[in-house]
N, C-alpha and C positions, 0 to 999 in steps of 0.2 A: 108933828110928825114932819113941819118944815125945817124945826130946828136939827133934829135927829138928824134930817138928811143931809143940811149944808154941814154939819160939824163931821160928818162921816167922812174916813179914809178909806180907799180902794183896798181889799184884800189883795192884791198881785204887786201892790208897789215894792214891798221891801224885800221879798224874793226876789224880784228883777234884777233890784241894785245889787244883792249878794251874790248872783249868777255874774254879773257885769265885772265886779270886784276880782271873783275868782278867774276868770279869763284873762283879764289886766294882769295878774300875777303871775297865769302860767305862761304867758308872751313873753313877761319880763326873766323867767324862770330860762327858757328858751334861751333868749337873747345870751343871756350871762352865760351860759353852760356853752354855746356857740363860740363865744369867745373865750371860754377856757380851755376845749377840748386840742383846739390849735396852738396853744400855750404848753399843754403839756406836753404834746409831741416835738415842738419847737426845744422843748427845754432837756428832752429825752427821757422823764420822767416814766415813760409806759415802759420801759426796758427792765423796772424793777418789778412790775408786776407779774404772778405765778401765772403759766400756762402750760398746761400738761398735755396739749395737741399739736399745735404747729410752733416751730421754731423757726424767727427770723435770721435771715442770715446776717451775721452782723461780723465782719473779719476784722474790723479796725476799732470798734468801742471798746473799752475798759467794762462795761456793763455785762459783758460776756463772763464776766466772772460769778456775776451774780446769777446768771442761767444755769451755770454749773452747779452754783451752791442751791439754787432752788430744787434741781433734783435730788440733790443730796437730803436734804431736808425732806423729801416728799416719801422716802423709804426710812428714817431713822428708827422707827419702830421695829424695822425686820432686820436690821443688821448685826444684832447683838450675837447670832447664832453662826456667822458666817466666820471660816478659817481666814489666816490669813493668806493662803494662796487664792482662794475667792475673791478675796476683797481684791488683791491685784490684778487677777484677770476681770474682773468689773470696772475697775478703773481704764484699762486698754480697751476694754469692749466701748467703753463712754467715750474714749478720747477718738477711737477709730470712727464711730458713727457718726460724730458729730464735730469732726475734724476742722472742715470747712468754716464752722460758725465761730471758733476760737481765735483767738489772735496769735499773732506769729511767737511773741516772747512768751505765752501759757504753752505752748508747743514746744518750745527749745527748755525751757523750764520741767516742763514733764520727762524731757529725754534726759535731763540731768539727776532728775530723781534719784530718792534711796530706792531701793528695793520694795519698801512697801508701799510704792504708789503715791508719795505724798508731793504737794506742790508747792515748793518753799517760796518763792517769790509772791505766789497769790497770796500766801496765807500773810506774809508780811505786808503786804499793800492793804489786807482787809483788816489787819489790827489797827493801820495808822488810820483808817478810816471810820474807825468805832465798831467796826462792824464782828460780830462774833463768828470765826472759822470753827466748822463742824469737824469734830476728830476724825482721823485717818479710817475709822472703823466706819465710819458711815457712808462712804463712796459707793454709790450703787448706780445700775444703769437705769437711765429713765421709766418711767412705767408705760407699757404698750400702747399704743394707739390704734383704734378704729379706721385712722385715716389712710387711703390706700397710697398718699405720696411719700408719707414714713416710710413705709415699705418698701416702695420702689427705690428710695435713696437708700435703703440699708442692702439692697444686692448687687447694687452696681459701685458700692463703697470699695477702693481699692487703695490702701494706705499705701502702697509701693508707689504709685502713679501720681501720688498726691505731691509732688514735687513743686519748687516755685519756677515759675517761667523767667522770660527775659529779663521781664517788667519787675521782676520780684515780686509777685503776686501768684497765689495757691491756682492750680488747675480745678475747674469747675469738674465734681466727679460725676458726670452724667455723660450718657452714650450721645455720641457726634461732637462731643467737644474738640474743637479742633487743637485747643492746647494738649490733651493727651497725646494726638495723635502725633502731633509735631513731637514729642518727647520720646515715642515710641522708633517713629521713624528718623529720628536727628542724625545728620550725616557732616562729618567734619569737613568743612569748606578747604578745597585746595589752594595751597597760596593765601591765604586769607589774608596775612600781613601785606602781600605785595597790592592783593586790591583795596586796601585800608587806605595805602599810604598812597594810591592812585586818585580815591575818592576824596580824601583831605588835600591833594592838591590842585583837584578839579576846583571844591569850595573856595580855597584860598585865592586861586587865580581869580576869579568872580569878583572878589570883593577887595582883592588889591588894588585896582584902578580907583576905585571912589576913594578908600582909604589915604591913597598917594596926594589926593587933590586936597585934603585936608592939612591946613599949618601946623593945627593943634593935637596931630595924631603923625608927629614923625617918628616917634621912639617906636608905636605900633605899625608904621609903616614899615621902618627898616626890620623890625622881627620878622614881617611876614614875608618881606622880601628873603632876607636869610632863609628862613625854613623852606620857602620855596624853592632857592637854590641849592639846598642840601637834600629834599627829597628827588628833585630832578638829578642830581649827581646820584644817588642810590639806586633811581629807578633806570639809569642809562647804562649800568653796569649789572643788574641783577633784575630776571624775569622769574624766577622762584625766590619759595621762601628759604631755602637753601644755600641760596646766592647772597643773602642778604648781610650785611654787617653785624658784628656783635652787638652794637649801641643805637641799633634801627628803634628802639623801642621807647629809649628816650628822645629821637628824634620825631618820631610820631606823638609823643606826650607834648612836647614843645610845640608842635605844629596844631595839636587840637588846642592848648592853652591861646595858640596866637588865632584861631579861628573862632572862640568863642568870646575873646575881647573884640576882633571885627565885630560879630554880630550885635556885640552890646553897643556899638557905634551907629549916632543916628545918620543914615547915608540915604541919599536917593533912591529909591527902589528900583527906577525905570532905569539908571546905569546899569546895577546890578543884574536886572533882568537882562539887559542887552548882552551884557558882558556873558553872563550863563550861553544865551544862544548861539552866541558867535564860537565860544568854546566847543558848544555841540554840533555846530556846523562843521569844525576844524576836526572834531573828532569823527564824525560821519567821513568825512572823507579820508581822514588815515586809517579807518577800519577797510572802508572800500579799496585803498591803495595795498593795504597788507592783504586782502583776500585774495587780490589779482596776483600779487608777489606771491603768495602763498600756492596760487595755482600752478604758476610759471615754474615757481622749483619742486613742484610735487612733479609735475610732467618729467622735468630735466632729471630729477632722482631716479625714477622708473625708467627714463629713457638710457641712462649713463650705467655703465659696470661699475660697480663699486672699487674704491681705491684699493683696497685689500685683493681683489683679484685681478687688479692691473700686476701687481706686485708679484702675487704667484706665479702669471703667465711669464712675467719679465725671468724671474729668478730659474723657471724650467727652461726658457730658451737660452738662457746664458749657461745652464749646466748642462745642456743638450750639447753646445758646441764644444763644450771643454771635455766632453766625455767621448769614446770610441762606441761604434755602432757597428752590430752585425746586420745581416740580410736578416729578413722576416722568414724565421723556420716555418709559418702557418701558412704560407702564400699559398698552397695548394686549396686548403680549405676556403679561402675567398672567391674561389671559381664553383665550387662544389655544390651543385645543384640540388644535391640529394641531403645536404644540411638545412638548418633553417636559419635565415639571414635576417638581419634586422639592421635597419637604418637610419642613423640618428643625423638631422643637421643643426649643429651647434657651433658657438664660438664662446663657448663657457666652460672650461675644464671642469670644474666642479659639479656642474648641470649634466652633463654628459656622463661623467663617472657615476653620479647618483643613480640614473637610468638603466645602465648597465648592472650596477651593482645590486639593485633591486630586483631587476628581472632574473641575474643568476641565482640570487638566493631563493626566490621562490622556486625557480626550474626545478623539476623531479631528475632531469638529467641536462648537464651543462656542458658536457663535451661536443655535442651536435649543435652547438650555439655558436654562430658567429654574427660579429657586430661589426658595423662599418660607420665610421664616424666620418663625415664630411663638414669640414671648416674651412675655414679662410687662410690666405698666406700670412698673418698676423699670429694667428694661434696654432697654425700648425705646427711647429716644432714643439711647443710647451705639451700639446696634446701626445706627441708622438711620445717623448719622454715620460710624462705621466703614466701612459697605459703600459708602457714598459716597464715601470716600477713598480705598478700595483698590480696584483692577480686577481683576478675573478675566475674562480673555477678552474674547470679546463675549455671554458669559453675564448675563442679567439678575436681579436680587437684590430682592424684596419684602420689606420689614419689617413684619410683621403684629403688634399687642397684641390678645394673646387676650382681654383683662379688656374689651376697647372695640368688640367685635365686635357688630354690630347684626343679630341673627336673630330670627325670632319664636319658635325653641324656647329661646332665652336670656332670653326677657322676665322670666319670673316666677323664673328660677334664674340669675343673673350667673356666667360661667363664670371660674374661676381657673385657671392655666396649672399643667399637672401633667406632669411629665418621664415618658418609658417607666421602667414598674414594674421593678424587679431583686428576685428574691425567691431568697433562699439555703434549698434544700429539702432535707431527710435523710428518707431513707427505706428500705425492705429493699430489697436486690438483686431486683431482676425475675426474673434468671434461676435465681437460689437463694434463695426468701425465707424456706425453713425454715432457712439458716445463720444466722441472726441479725445478720448484720453490715449496719450503715447504711452508706450511702451517700451523699455530700452532691455537689449541684450548683447550679451558678446559672442561672435561669431570667427571662430578660429578655422583657416583654410588653407590650402596649398600654397606655396610661392613659387616665384618662377622656376630657383632652382628645382623642385621636384619634378619637372616636367622634364631633366635631362637624365630621370632613373633609366628609362629604358635604355638610353645608350650608354651610360656609366657601369652598367651591369649587363652587359648586352648578353652573357651568357647563364643567367640565373633566370628563374622560370616564376618564381613566387618570392616575395620578402614582405616583410612587416614593418610599416615607417612608424616611428615612434617620438612625437616631439620632445624637445629638451626638458621642458616643464612638465613632466608624469612622473609618478611614481607608481611601480608595479609592487602587487601586494598578495597576487596569486600566479599560479601555474598558468602561462599563456599555451600550453599546449594544443588546447582543443581549437584553435584558428587555424591551425595548418590542417585541420582534417573537414575545414567545412566545404560545403559544394557551393560555389557561390553560382553555377550556371553560367549565363552570357554576360554576369555582370563584371565590372572589372575592379570596383573599388568596396572591399568591405568595411563601412563606417557606421558609427551611430549617428541618427537620423535624430536633427533638431528642430522637429515639428512645430515648436514654439513661433519659429520665424520660417514663413512659406515663401517662394519664391512671387506670390501675388504682391506681398506686403513689401516688396525689394523693388515693386517696377521702376522706382525713380531712379534706381543706380544701374540695374541692367538693361535700360534702354529700351528700342524698340524691337529686340531681336524676339522671334517668338519663342514659347515658353509655356509648360504648364503652369496655372497660377497656384494651382492645388499641391505643387511637388514641394516636399519639405528641403530644406536646408540640410547639412551636411556638415560634419566637424571633425578637422584633423585631431592629432593625439596618439589614436590608435589606428591605424588603416591597415591592412591586407590588401596587397596590391597583385593582381596576376597580370604579371607583365608581357605573357603572352598575346593575351588576348587586346592589352594596352598596345602593342605593336600592330597588330592585325588590324585595329579599328583606326588606328594612326590619330592618337588623341593628343598626341603632342603638335603636330601641324594643326588639327582642330582649334588646338590653346592659341595658337601662334597667330591663325586668321582672325579669332573672336577679340583677342589683344589689340591687332590692329585696328578693326573694326571700332571697339568700344576706346580707342584712344583718339579715335578722330571726334567722338563726341564729348569725352570727359576731359581733354586736352593734355594729359601726362598718364602716363604707361602705370604708375603707382596706384591711381586711382581706378584703374579698368582692370586690375590683375585679379583680385578676388572674385570680381562679378564674370571675368571670365574663366574663372576656375569652378564658379558655381554652374555654367551653362556648358561647360564643357564637358561633365559629369551627370548632367542630368539623364535622367533615367539610365543612368549605368552603375547604381549604389547599390549594394547588396546589403540591407541594412542589419546591422547587430543589434543583438538586445540591448536596450537603455543598461541593464543593469552591468554590461560591460565595466561602463566608465562613469565616474562620478566626477562631473566638472561643475566649474563656480569657484575653486577654492583659492582665485587670485582675485575674486571682486564680490563675492557674498560672504557675509559674516552670520549667515543664518542657516548653515548648512547644518541637518542633524548629524549629531557624533556617530551614530550605528551606522548610519548610511555610508558615512567616510570610511568606517571600519571594514564593513564587510564587501567594499568593492573591490574588484579586481585590478583596477585603473583609477587612479587620482590625477584629475588634470587641473592644474594651476593655471588655467587660461584668466587673463585679465591681465590688468597692470601689477598689480601686486605680487611680484614672484615670490618664493619662499625664500631665495638668498638676499633679497632684500631687508634693509630695517623696516620699510614700509610695509613689509608680508603681513599677513594676518598672523597674529599671533599662535591662537589656537589652532593653525592648521600647520605650522613651520614644523612640530616635532615629527610628523610623519616622512617628512624630506629628509630633516637633519640625521635621523637615526640610521642613512645609507652612506653618510660621510665616511670617509676614512680618515677619523680624528688621530691616527696616532703619526702621520705626516709629518716630520718634523717641518717644511717650509709652511704649514697652514700654521702653526704657532708663530712663525718669524714675520710672516705677511700679517698677522692678527686678524686670521679669518673666523669670524665669529661662529659659533660652532654648539 
């Protein structure tokens, strides 16, 4: 018993060692696999394995040929019965669906391939590698997959939009891709070469000081300096691509080479950074100067008569004194109160001509129309000859020189022609003044000369006053049948501007803050009531009071006009006049076409080069383009 008990071996010893040995082998196997798997991915061996579910996007790896080949082999048994046309269509479908996964050289070679859909270069490469190339009859589309991602990619694929971007890479065919959006909405940059030269000049100037300090870079320094001088000379004479000399591309390439060399030279970055900041500050100062200069030149341009208009006025004046003149045959009409009298204040021959021509063109009856053009001494004779040479239906035209008028009210203070006043006013919003937002509007109002109308036309009872920047598009007969009651001035009210908003301009004089401002341009005046109420004397009194507050008469003219006609305005329907064509770019074309009167109030008049192009045609079509003097003076038409 004892010996048997001492020499016995426990029954669980051997199985325990075996289990321990198996565990050690399993751990070693996992360690080895964990080392092999990264090596497989690093060496790219995983690309050779077949996968029928999801394809990784490999744009630049040669293994993409194998991906295509694996799909070809998958359906070898099903391709024998397909016709040649089906084979070609399947190839195109395959390329279309998986185009992003193929290298560019494969796509190019497919485009060059024959009608059977073979890819010659790919086949040659596979032969050199010792890989068997499947026959052209085995090319088939890949098997369908239940993967929702695959189906989604097929829906958004568009071969037309899969073109290279600026970096030469294909756009990703997916919704929200900026690359696709950029290609669909790409616009050609205006004066791209000029901007490119400026950028090159900016970079070259920043590197030049650092390169010039290096003795070993004398040659590069001279090359940079020469290129900088050449581009400076080119840009000093050219502001657009059309002005650039023929060899400018060669100079740009030469500058680019010099910049590349400069960037390869090790320099102190702080010096380049300082120079860049210095050039940036100088550029900001230059931009600020040009903005101020542009604003000044713009204001000078809109306030100055074009050169061609001066030429026309001078030629007309010279021709007036060379020819003989008879007395005006229609002198009786000028004082006949039964006719319809229109008054225009203007020193612009063509502007006044367009107003009269457009009015007569749309009038049902022109023989009862009389136009009185009030001008200054400088343009008086040009106006006289122009309206004598040109006929406007059966209407009569009278030209008056405001400076030579003989009236008792002007004996002490001779009058000078003043055109309708236009003011650009900014104020807080009337509906929500606490919001702090300012609103800007253009207000056109009577000038000092308008208050001479009752004395100039002492025998007339009613007149229609037209500004010289309006165009008439309908018959104005309805204006003469209006019953204005006790009102004096029939005008379109401008209720987006109320007198309460102009308190800082109107002074402390009592007035209703809710009263709307009114606009000149189209005004029907009852001269009988004007004389009865003594509005001219009221205006002069207000002008004197406001002049003391403002310090000069010009600033007080339009506030005095607004206050003179307070509660004396007969509101015309807003549909009568479409205003804003001299400053607003966003006016609807339909409202312009249907409006009886177009008013070009603002700085951009239609006869100026700075006029808004979309609105010029409505004005130009009433010019007398057949007149020889227009072509001689190069008047734009």
